[in-house]
RODO-2510 file (C-alpha; in nm, 4 decimals, decimal comma):
residues 231
     n   res          X          Y          Z
     1     x     9,1979     9,0226    10,6903
     2     x     9,2005     9,2492    10,9906
     3     x     9,0954     9,6069    10,9134
     4     x     9,3886     9,7402    11,1174
     5     x     9,6827     9,5213    11,0165
     6     x     9,8372     9,3494    10,7172
     7     x     9,8166     9,0019    10,8720
     8     x     9,6587     8,7200    10,6723
     9     x     9,3164     8,6270    10,8025
    10     x     8,9945     8,5153    10,6444
    11     x     8,7387     8,7831    10,5720
    12     x     8,3921     8,7867    10,4222
    13     x     8,3636     8,8848    10,0584
    14     x     8,2441     9,2411    10,0007
    15     x     7,8991     9,2805     9,8414
    16     x     7,8736     9,3055     9,4610
    17     x     7,9148     9,6500     9,3101
    18     x     7,5924     9,8462     9,2756
    19     x     7,5174    10,1386     9,0481
    20     x     7,6169     9,9636     8,7253
    21     x     7,5002    10,1025     8,3944
    22     x     7,1961     9,9498     8,2236
    23     x     7,3995     9,9220     7,9024
    24     x     7,7681     9,8333     7,8872
    25     x     8,0088    10,0901     7,7389
    26     x     8,2178     9,9642     7,4477
    27     x     8,4959     9,7287     7,5546
    28     x     8,7931     9,6618     7,3273
    29     x     8,7754     9,3004     7,2012
    30     x     9,1388     9,2418     7,3017
    31     x     9,0680     9,3205     7,6670
    32     x     8,8556     9,0064     7,7114
    33     x     9,0038     8,7874     7,4370
    34     x     9,1392     8,4361     7,4631
    35     x     9,4605     8,5533     7,2980
    36     x     9,5259     8,8024     7,5773
    37     x     9,4609     8,5287     7,8319
    38     x     9,7008     8,2924     7,6525
    39     x     9,9790     8,5518     7,6532
    40     x     9,9127     8,6296     8,0204
    41     x     9,9342     8,2616     8,1077
    42     x    10,2552     8,2085     7,9122
    43     x    10,4430     8,5162     8,0370
    44     x    10,3172     8,5046     8,3946
    45     x    10,3790     8,1312     8,4153
    46     x    10,7418     8,1703     8,3109
    47     x    10,8006     8,4782     8,5269
    48     x    10,6364     8,3272     8,8346
    49     x    10,8802     8,0356     8,8184
    50     x    11,1877     8,2455     8,7414
    51     x    11,1147     8,4871     9,0272
    52     x    11,0655     8,2212     9,2957
    53     x    11,4174     8,2749     9,4426
    54     x    11,3685     8,6540     9,4400
    55     x    11,0256     8,6354     9,6034
    56     x    11,1660     8,3981     9,8655
    57     x    11,4464     8,6436     9,9418
    58     x    11,2034     8,9362     9,9644
    59     x    10,9783     8,7384    10,1973
    60     x    11,2756     8,6551    10,4184
    61     x    11,3657     9,0232    10,4340
    62     x    11,0116     9,1269    10,5252
    63     x    10,9840     8,8519    10,7879
    64     x    11,3028     8,9796    10,9540
    65     x    11,2224     9,3509    10,9286
    66     x    10,8536     9,3387    11,0221
    67     x    10,8618     9,0263    11,2457
    68     x    10,5390     8,9063    11,0899
    69     x    10,4051     8,6940    10,8064
    70     x    10,5942     8,8222    10,5002
    71     x    10,2920     8,7835    10,2740
    72     x     9,9613     8,9560    10,3265
    73     x     9,6314     8,9426    10,1438
    74     x     9,3329     9,1714    10,1295
    75     x     9,0029     9,1724     9,9456
    76     x     8,9936     9,3988     9,6421
    77     x     8,7425     9,4409     9,3613
    78     x     8,8056     9,2092     9,0689
    79     x     8,6480     9,1435     8,7319
    80     x     8,2696     9,1780     8,7329
    81     x     8,2765     9,3302     9,0809
    82     x     8,3700     8,9961     9,2352
    83     x     8,6001     8,9804     9,5344
    84     x     8,9674     8,9310     9,4526
    85     x     9,2014     8,7992     9,7197
    86     x     9,5008     9,0231     9,6512
    87     x     9,8513     8,9196     9,7616
    88     x    10,1748     9,1143     9,8035
    89     x    10,5053     9,0887     9,9861
    90     x    10,4634     9,2792    10,3114
    91     x    10,6013     9,6319    10,2775
    92     x    10,4369     9,7984    10,5773
    93     x    10,4582     9,7381    10,9528
    94     x    10,1624     9,5549    11,1037
    95     x    10,0802     9,8739    11,2967
    96     x     9,9817    10,0506    10,9736
    97     x     9,6088    10,0120    10,8919
    98     x     9,5595     9,8017    10,5811
    99     x     9,2882    10,0101    10,4141
   100     x     9,4360    10,3595    10,4137
   101     x     9,4937    10,5442    10,0877
   102     x     9,8272    10,6791     9,9617
   103     x     9,7642    11,0267    10,1036
   104     x     9,7207    10,8838    10,4527
   105     x    10,0191    10,6559    10,4006
   106     x    10,2395    10,9555    10,3208
   107     x    10,2204    11,0560    10,6879
   108     x    10,3489    10,7166    10,8049
   109     x    10,7089    10,6068    10,8602
   110     x    10,7610    10,2794    10,6763
   111     x    11,1399    10,2453    10,6930
   112     x    11,4031    10,1793    10,4297
   113     x    11,3009     9,8223    10,3515
   114     x    10,9358     9,9095    10,2992
   115     x    11,0290    10,2145    10,0930
   116     x    11,2574    10,0012     9,8762
   117     x    10,9862     9,7427     9,8093
   118     x    10,7258    10,0038     9,7236
   119     x    10,9577    10,2190     9,5131
   120     x    11,0721     9,9241     9,3000
   121     x    10,7305     9,7509     9,3046
   122     x    10,8996     9,4209     9,3856
   123     x    10,6305     9,3657     9,6473
   124     x    10,3900     9,3117     9,3544
   125     x    10,5639     8,9988     9,2213
   126     x    10,3286     8,7494     9,3956
   127     x    10,0472     8,8886     9,1787
   128     x    10,1952     8,6844     8,8950
   129     x    10,0358     8,3875     9,0707
   130     x     9,6951     8,5550     9,0368
   131     x     9,7552     8,6066     8,6643
   132     x     9,8290     8,2362     8,6236
   133     x     9,5119     8,1577     8,8193
   134     x     9,3093     8,3712     8,5780
   135     x     9,2042     8,6296     8,8368
   136     x     9,4255     8,9087     8,7047
   137     x     9,5978     9,0124     8,3822
   138     x     9,9466     9,1503     8,3305
   139     x     9,7908     9,4747     8,2020
   140     x     9,4595     9,6224     8,3112
   141     x     9,2968     9,8547     8,5644
   142     x     9,4506     9,8386     8,9107
   143     x     9,2268     9,6428     9,1542
   144     x     9,1049     9,8751     9,4272
   145     x     8,9958     9,8297     9,7865
   146     x     8,6147     9,8327     9,8270
   147     x     8,6354    10,1059    10,0930
   148     x     8,8301    10,3354     9,8596
   149     x     8,6303    10,2436     9,5489
   150     x     8,3147    10,3412     9,7382
   151     x     8,4316    10,7035     9,7136
   152     x     8,4578    10,6840     9,3303
   153     x     8,1866    10,7394     9,0717
   154     x     7,9823    10,4143     9,0600
   155     x     7,9728    10,4189     8,6811
   156     x     8,3501    10,4380     8,6654
   157     x     8,3875    10,1520     8,9139
   158     x     8,1551     9,9421     8,6982
   159     x     8,3304    10,0210     8,3696
   160     x     8,6781     9,9391     8,4975
   161     x     8,5632     9,5985     8,6255
   162     x     8,4345     9,4867     8,2860
   163     x     8,7867     9,3501     8,2302
   164     x     9,0366     9,1647     8,4469
   165     x     9,2388     9,3892     8,6808
   166     x     9,6064     9,4213     8,5957
   167     x     9,9394     9,4170     8,7720
   168     x    10,0176     9,7275     8,5685
   169     x     9,8223     9,9574     8,3380
   170     x     9,7930    10,3021     8,1841
   171     x     9,7227    10,4673     8,5199
   172     x    10,0211    10,2985     8,6843
   173     x    10,2707    10,4371     8,4294
   174     x    10,1123    10,7830     8,4074
   175     x    10,1432    11,1054     8,6017
   176     x     9,8052    11,0162     8,7530
   177     x     9,9724    10,7527     8,9716
   178     x    10,0628    11,0275     9,2204
   179     x     9,6922    11,0536     9,3065
   180     x     9,4069    10,8103     9,3580
   181     x     9,2640    10,5990     9,0757
   182     x     8,9268    10,7702     9,1022
   183     x     9,0877    11,1127     9,0636
   184     x     9,2141    11,0162     8,7165
   185     x     8,9486    10,7879     8,5631
   186     x     9,0497    10,8783     8,2075
   187     x     9,3378    10,6286     8,2074
   188     x     9,1333    10,3191     8,2935
   189     x     8,8504    10,4264     8,0640
   190     x     9,0970    10,4671     7,7769
   191     x     9,2351    10,1198     7,8374
   192     x     8,8973     9,9476     7,8593
   193     x     8,7861    10,1008     7,5303
   194     x     9,1153    10,0878     7,3334
   195     x     9,3131     9,7903     7,4660
   196     x     9,5273     9,5958     7,2189
   197     x     9,8308     9,3673     7,2168
   198     x    10,0590     9,6506     7,1058
   199     x     9,9234     9,8817     7,3746
   200     x     9,9835     9,6117     7,6375
   201     x    10,3435     9,5784     7,5203
   202     x    10,3829     9,9577     7,5376
   203     x    10,2526     9,9618     7,8960
   204     x    10,4779     9,6727     7,9995
   205     x    10,7817     9,8497     7,8528
   206     x    10,6983    10,1666     8,0484
   207     x    10,6432     9,9607     8,3642
   208     x    10,9953     9,8191     8,3492
   209     x    11,1310    10,1742     8,3276
   210     x    10,8891    10,3336     8,5765
   211     x    11,0806    10,2542     8,9013
   212     x    11,3664    10,4674     8,7733
   213     x    11,1294    10,7493     8,6867
   214     x    11,1837    10,7393     8,3095
   215     x    10,8706    10,5364     8,2377
   216     x    10,6171    10,7810     8,3825
   217     x    10,4246    10,9529     8,1041
   218     x    10,1761    11,2378     8,0710
   219     x     9,8118    11,2125     7,9699
   220     x     9,9107    11,3440     7,6277
   221     x    10,1655    11,0637     7,5913
   222     x     9,9017    10,8081     7,6910
   223     x     9,6539    10,9511     7,4400
   224     x     9,9214    10,9382     7,1707
   225     x    10,0047    10,5775     7,2584
   226     x     9,6376    10,4809     7,2506
   227     x     9,5968    10,6404     6,9074
   228     x     9,9142    10,4748     6,7808
   229     x     9,8861    10,1322     6,9445
   230     x     9,5267    10,0982     7,0651
   231     x     9,2456     9,8985     6,9097
***
């Protein structure tokens, strides 16, 4: 993918993550279990089929508004530090650089259509395909761009890639979502160490409510949920 646009092009995989710990931190058994994978496959498989008409409509809207390919991909860091070819419905003009962070994006005009897609997170729906393919999970740490992850603590980057990245997660439904992932590492670290089926269901419930603002929770709420529902 071009470093300056959201157009779909082939790009070389980024190098593996360096700076990993000699010994792995504890990872919740659920986070890498076959049961979690089975639930991901079942739910994402059903949802990916049911949302085909909606995704098609969103793509048509983006193609008209942005006059470009309505889908774009970029390389992000996946499980084990491997490259993940991330896909979304286009929500930004092709003139906006593809690897800027949210602080830089705040200074850009993206229009009503782009704002709608990003506010509702409907641009994320194609990631269901990646869950079905086994490259992502419904719940897990958000996959990050290599250029942005390079500014994070290497140990944190390593720990959060011990599990599959998620479409949603603790960070995404928390107050920390207003900043960068690396500014609030406690959410991903909590998930990696305390993931469970009940915690995943809690996160998914908050995700459905988050676009309206009622799903966003504090660190204290996340800690309470982890104690109540975590492994």
